[in-house]
C-alpha positions as CSV (number, residue, x, y, z in Angstrom):
1,M,-47.5,102.1,98.5
2,K,-44.7,101.3,95.7
3,M,-44.0,103.7,92.6
4,S,-41.1,103.4,89.6
5,D,-40.5,106.1,87.4
6,E,-37.1,107.3,85.3
7,R,-36.2,110.5,83.9
8,I,-33.1,111.9,81.8
9,I,-31.0,114.3,83.4
10,E,-28.5,116.6,80.9
11,A,-25.6,115.5,82.9
12,D,-22.8,112.9,83.2
13,R,-23.4,109.8,86.0
14,A,-20.3,111.6,88.0
15,T,-22.4,114.6,88.3
16,V,-25.7,113.0,89.2
17,W,-23.7,110.3,91.7
18,A,-22.2,113.2,93.7
19,A,-25.5,115.2,93.8
20,L,-27.4,112.7,95.2
21,L,-24.6,112.2,98.1
22,N,-24.6,116.1,99.0
23,P,-26.7,117.2,101.9
24,D,-27.1,120.5,100.1
25,V,-28.1,119.3,97.2
26,L,-30.6,116.9,99.3
27,K,-31.8,119.8,101.6
28,E,-32.8,121.6,98.3
29,C,-34.3,118.9,96.7
30,V,-36.6,117.3,99.7
31,P,-39.8,119.2,99.7
32,G,-40.2,120.7,103.0
33,A,-36.6,120.1,104.4
34,Q,-35.6,122.7,106.8
35,E,-32.2,121.0,107.7
36,V,-30.1,118.4,106.4
37,T,-26.7,117.4,107.7
38,G,-24.4,114.3,107.4
39,N,-22.5,112.2,104.8
40,P,-23.0,109.2,102.9
41,E,-21.2,107.1,105.1
42,D,-22.3,107.8,108.6
43,G,-25.8,108.7,107.1
44,F,-27.8,112.1,106.7
45,E,-30.1,113.5,109.4
46,A,-32.9,115.8,108.3
47,T,-36.0,117.9,109.6
48,V,-38.7,118.1,107.3
49,T,-42.0,119.9,107.6
50,Q,-44.8,118.7,105.3
51,K,-48.9,118.8,105.4
52,V,-50.5,115.9,104.4
53,G,-54.2,116.4,104.0
54,P,-55.2,117.6,107.3
55,V,-52.1,116.7,109.1
56,K,-49.2,119.0,109.1
57,A,-45.8,118.0,111.1
58,T,-42.8,118.4,111.5
59,F,-40.4,114.9,110.9
60,K,-36.9,114.5,112.1
61,G,-35.2,111.4,110.9
62,Q,-32.7,109.4,109.3
63,V,-31.5,108.7,105.8
64,T,-29.0,105.8,105.2
65,V,-27.2,105.2,102.1
66,S,-26.5,101.8,101.2
67,E,-25.9,99.3,98.4
68,M,-23.7,101.6,96.9
69,I,-22.3,100.3,93.7
70,E,-20.6,104.0,92.4
71,P,-21.6,105.7,89.7
72,D,-24.3,103.0,89.0
73,S,-26.8,102.9,91.9
74,L,-27.8,103.2,95.6
75,T,-30.2,102.8,98.0
76,L,-31.6,105.5,99.8
77,T,-33.3,104.7,103.3
78,G,-35.2,107.0,105.5
79,E,-37.4,107.0,108.8
80,G,-39.1,110.1,110.2
81,K,-41.3,110.5,113.2
82,G,-43.7,113.3,113.5
83,G,-44.8,113.0,117.0
84,A,-48.6,112.7,117.0
85,A,-49.1,112.6,113.6
86,G,-47.0,109.6,113.2
87,F,-44.2,108.2,111.2
88,A,-43.0,107.9,107.8
89,K,-40.4,105.3,106.4
90,G,-39.2,104.8,102.8
91,A,-36.5,103.4,100.7
92,A,-35.7,104.3,97.2
93,D,-33.6,102.3,95.0
94,V,-32.1,104.7,92.9
95,R,-29.7,103.5,89.3
96,L,-28.3,105.6,87.0
97,E,-27.2,104.8,83.4
98,E,-25.4,106.5,80.7
99,V,-27.3,107.6,77.8
100,P,-26.4,110.0,74.9
101,E,-28.7,112.7,76.3
102,G,-26.9,112.5,79.7
103,T,-27.7,110.0,82.6
104,R,-30.8,108.0,82.7
105,L,-32.0,108.0,86.5
106,S,-34.7,105.4,87.3
107,Y,-36.1,104.9,90.5
108,D,-37.8,102.1,92.7
109,V,-39.7,103.8,95.8
110,E,-41.6,102.1,98.8
111,A,-43.2,104.0,101.6
112,K,-45.0,103.2,104.5
113,V,-46.7,105.6,107.0
114,G,-48.5,105.1,110.7
115,G,-50.3,106.9,113.1
116,K,-52.6,109.7,112.0
117,L,-51.1,109.5,108.7
118,A,-52.1,106.1,108.3
119,Q,-55.9,107.2,109.1
120,L,-56.0,109.7,106.4
121,G,-56.6,106.6,103.8
122,S,-54.6,105.2,101.1
123,R,-55.8,107.3,98.4
124,I,-54.3,110.7,100.2
125,V,-51.2,109.0,101.2
126,D,-50.2,107.3,98.1
127,G,-51.1,110.5,96.2
128,F,-49.0,112.6,98.4
129,A,-46.0,110.0,98.4
130,K,-46.1,110.0,94.7
131,K,-46.1,113.6,94.8
132,M,-42.9,113.9,96.9
133,A,-41.0,111.5,95.1
134,D,-41.9,113.5,91.8
135,N,-40.7,116.7,93.4
136,F,-37.5,115.3,94.5
137,F,-36.4,114.1,91.1
138,T,-37.5,117.2,89.4
139,R,-35.8,119.3,91.8
140,L,-32.4,117.0,91.4
141,E,-32.7,117.5,88.0
142,E,-33.2,121.5,88.3
143,V,-30.6,121.7,90.7
144,I,-28.3,119.7,88.5
145,E,-29.1,121.1,84.8
146,G,-30.0,124.6,85.7
147,P,-33.3,126.4,84.7
148,K,-35.1,125.2,81.2
149,D,-36.1,129.1,80.7
150,E,-33.0,131.4,80.5
151,D,-35.3,134.4,80.4
152,N,-35.6,134.8,84.3
153,E,-32.1,135.6,85.6
154,E,-33.1,135.5,89.5
155,E,-34.1,131.8,89.0
156,A,-31.1,131.0,87.1
157,E,-29.1,132.4,89.9
158,K,-30.9,129.7,92.6
159,K,-30.9,126.8,90.0
160,G,-28.2,124.9,88.4
161,W,-25.9,126.0,91.2
162,L,-24.5,122.4,91.6
163,K,-23.5,122.5,87.6
164,R,-21.5,125.7,88.0
165,L,-19.9,124.5,91.0
166,I,-18.8,121.3,89.4
167,K,-17.6,123.5,86.3
168,S,-15.5,126.0,88.2
């Protein structure tokens, strides 16, 4: 399954680049992430719990960062094993470009699954993979920019912490 998309993040390229390589940001952005540790040089290890259709599993896996051209592009490649549920593999080619509004983040994602997950059918798996990618990049945007609605102070405390950290 392949998909591509792009979004504008209201931050400079260096901020978006730093966010993509920060394990705390990745944990915040990966839906279902329980733990993300590591660094860009050695790779990241993650534990993620997800439900795809009737199959719920905890995946343990690795994410490697390659083809880094700071601050223009990188490739994130991951593989997770979910026991009897099967496995998931994927790669995302991410490109960053300065635009007047901030940074245009473009991505191409390719995902594969096996085991019980593959038996669910491509419609369910493809829909789930698209939702995961959309959720990841939406959360990344929120972590960097902060909430769009300043009326909710509790949400404002949770989101936008990376921007506050970088500004201090």
